[in-house]
Structure formats: structure tokens, C-alpha cells
N, C-alpha and C positions, 0 to 999 in steps of 0.2 A: 478680782476672779472669779469666775461665773458659778454661778448658784445650781442653773441647769442640769438636773442629773439624766437626762431622757436617754436612755440606750437604743440609738436607730437600728444599731445591726448587732448580735452578739460574736466575740471573735469566734473564728471555725464554723461559724456559718457563713452556706453560700446560696444564693440564690439562686445563680443564673443568669441569663440575661435574655429577656426578649429583644430587644433590639440587634442582638446579637446571633437571634437564635438558637444559641447555646442554652439547653436543659440543665438544671441543676446539677443530675447524677452527673455527666460529664463535665461540666464547669466545676463538681468538687473536687473531682480526680486533679484535674488540670490546678487547679487554686492548691490544692494541695503541693503539687511537685513545685509551683513556682513560688510558696514561700520557704521549700526547704532550700531551693538556688537563693532565694533571698535573705535567709538567714545566712547558708552559706558564704555567701558573696559580702555581707556585712563581716564577718569575722575575718575575710582576705584582707578587707576594706580596710580595718582596723590593723591587721597584723605589716600592712602595706607601709601606714603610716607611721608605724611602730617603727622598721625599720628606716625609712626617708630620714626619722629624726635624727636617730643615732649612728647611722652612718660614719663613716670615719676612713681614712687611708688614702691610698696615692689616685685611686680612680671616685674620691669623695664624689667629687662636681656632677659626675656623667651617673653614678648611681643615685646620688640624691634627687638629679632629674627625674629620671628614668622612674622609681620608686614612688616619687608625688606623682606624675604622670597616669603611672599604671593605679593608683589609689581614687583618684579623679576617674579615671575609666571605670573601676569596679564601684563606687559610687554614682554614677549617673548610671549604670549596667541596673544596679540595685533599684532603683529610684522608676526604670522602664519594668520591671519584674512587678513593683509593688503597684503600677497603675494599672499595669493588664491584670494582677490579680483582681482589684477593687471592679475594672471592666466588665469580668466575667463576673460579678455579685457575689463577689469574695472579701476577705476582709485581709488584708496583707498585715503578716507577724510585724510587731514593731517594736515590742518591749524588750529588752536587756537580755531579760529570763529566756521571755519566748525563745528569740534570737539564738542565744546561745544550746537552746533545748533542741530546738528544727533543726541546727548547722548540722551538714555532716562531715565537715572537716575540725579538728582540734587546732585549736592556738597554741603557738608555744608559749611559755608563761612569761611573768614579768620581768625575767633578767634580759639583758642587752649581752647579745653574742656575738662573736666576731664575723663581719658579712659575709664572709663567705656558709658559714654554719647557718645564719637569717635566711641568704639566698636560695639554699636546700630546701628549708622548709617553704619556702613560698613556692620552691619549684613541687613540692611534695603536695600543697595545699591545692595550686593548679590543679595539677593530674587528677588530684582527686573531683574537682568543681568541675574538670574537662568529660571524667566518666559519667558522672551524673547529668552534666547538659544533654550529652550523647542520650541519654537514655531516656529523658525528658521531651527531646527534640521527639524521637520516635512513640512514646506515647500523645503527644497531642496530634501528631498523624494520627496515628490509629483511630483518636478519637474523634477527626476531622476538621481538628483547628488548627487548620494552614496556617491561621495568623500571628499564633501561639510560638508555633513550630518553625516559623521565618526568624520571627524574633528571636527565639533560643539560637538559631543556626549563625544568627547574625553577628551575634553575641560572643557565640563560639568560638568562632573566626578572629574575636579580637580576643580573647581568653587562649585563646590557642599560642598567637601571634606575642602573648607577653610572655606565656611560659617560654618559650622560643628564645624569647631575649634572656632571660634567666638563666635559660640554660646556656649560652653564649656567655654569658658573664662569669658562669664556675669553667669553663676551660683552662686548659694550664697557662696557655699563652697570655701571659702581661709583661707590660714595661716596666715594673717594678722589678729591682733591680734581685738577682737571686740573695746577696748579702743581706738586701734589707729583711730579707724573709727567715732570716735565721738569728 
């Protein structure tokens, strides 16, 4: 283990970026938004993984695959958010307590629920993230950071698509025999 203890940049400190022509004041607002999105996305990621691991029932295979892919998409988005925050001269939020503190979404508890309840919880979390992303696209646009706005908009499309798929899974139509649900 390294004994080097030099702090290069304090968490929460935003320097801006000379290369990207983004002053510290604007960058601070955008990095704050990105860190909020990063924290919420990681909470979503962990909840999706939990449901991926614990799904059971007649639609197990499809849901297991969907939830695994959705978690991978969330993890990839989190990476983009963190890299953009760093590019703007900020420090991406990373510690578990900091992620939980910064997230705008509330994870379900440690218990395992039926898949319909789990998916409802996922859809609620997706909805909260969608609303926040929309606000942050507008913030980035208003501050002249079209690259961040574009990145958020592109990921918003993916998040909305995943939420829409969850909504479809929650529809009443099912191949499961009615007698099996009683």
C-alpha cells in the first residue's frame, strides 16, 4: 500500500477547465448536477442488480436478462457522468456515504420483494431520475455547456426507454395461468 498522502484536489472543489473554456463558477453548478446524477444512478444500479439477482417466477429469464442489461447501462452512464465531472475540473462523488447522501432517489430496503413490487420500485426510481435529468439538461444548456447537455440528453433517452420497458413488464397481460397466481 502506498504511503503517499498528497491530496491533489479536495472533494467538492471545482477548478473549471481552461481547455474546455469553462470557468469555475459555471463548472461548479454543472459538476454539482453531474454528481447528483452520478449518485442517483449508482443507487439505481445497485437496486437493479439486487432485482437481477433475486428475480423468480415464470418470466424469470426475460426479467433476469433485462435487469442485468439495465444495470450495465446504469453503470456505463455513471462512468460517463464521473468522467465529465472530472473533465470540468470537479471531483466525481465516489464514497458510499457520499453517494447515498447526494442521491435524489431512495433505495428500497434489504428485503427481497415479489418481482412486481420490485419493478414498481424501479419504475418510481427511473421516474425520479428522468425528472432530474431533464432539469440538468436545461441547466447545462442555460450555462452554455452544450456537450454536457448532449450527453445527458442521450442518456435520458436510454433511461426513458428502460423505464418504458419496466412499465410494459408491469402490464396486466401475462402468459402465466390465472390459477398459478391464486
